C-alpha positions, 0 to 999 in steps of 0.5 A, spaced: 307 522 919 309 526 926 305 532 927 309 539 926 308 545 929 308 552 927 308 557 933 304 563 931 308 570 932 303 572 938 305 566 942 311 567 947 317 564 944 318 560 951 313 555 947 318 554 941 324 553 946 321 548 951 317 544 945 324 543 942 327 542 949 322 537 951 321 533 945 327 533 941 324 529 935 318 534 935 319 538 929 317 545 931 318 552 928 316 559 929 313 565 925 320 569 923 324 563 923 329 562 916 324 558 912 317 560 915 313 566 913 316 572 916 313 576 922 307 580 920 305 575 915 297 575 915 293 569 917 290 567 910 298 567 908 300 563 914 294 558 913 297 557 906 304 556 908 301 551 913 297 547 908 303 547 903 308 545 908 304 540 913 304 544 919 299 545 925 298 552 927 299 553 934 296 560 936 292 564 941 288 567 936 281 566 938 277 571 934 279 571 927 282 564 926 275 561 925 273 566 920 280 565 916 279 557 917 272 558 914 275 562 908 281 557 907 276 551 906 271 555 902 277 556 897 278 548 897 284 549 901 286 544 907 290 545 914 293 539 918 290 543 924 290 549 928 291 549 936 289 555 940 292 555 947 288 556 953 289 562 957 286 559 963 292 554 963 299 555 965 305 555 960 307 548 962 300 545 962 299 548 955 306 545 953 304 538 956 297 538 952 301 540 945 306 534 947 301 529 949 297 531 942 304 530 938 305 523 941 298 520 941 295 523 934 293 519 928 295 522 921 290 527 919 286 527 926 286 535 926 285 536 919 281 542 917 279 543 925 280 548 930 282 545 937 281 549 943 286 547 949 285 543 953 283 537 950 281 533 956 
């Protein structure tokens, strides 16, 4: 199964637009889209949605996301993964990382993990 990305609301909308444009077969949604959690949804609820819908969360949230993930796992839940964008990379470089990951990932490779970009 291919990765599906949920773009957090704190991530610039250009990420959603460019991922959809650059890789048309990649399923990319953003917080606030019609069938996703609405903007302002708390992180624990977003993680539940990602688990239920099999989406990897793409976020800038370095501070509280590790705590939310630990709590989520402690409650016997799982997530397909969380990718945290790098402030040291350009938008294009972060996008390149996300595209490479989407193309080369194995099923469940990032389950219950937070991955800080860049991968390599």
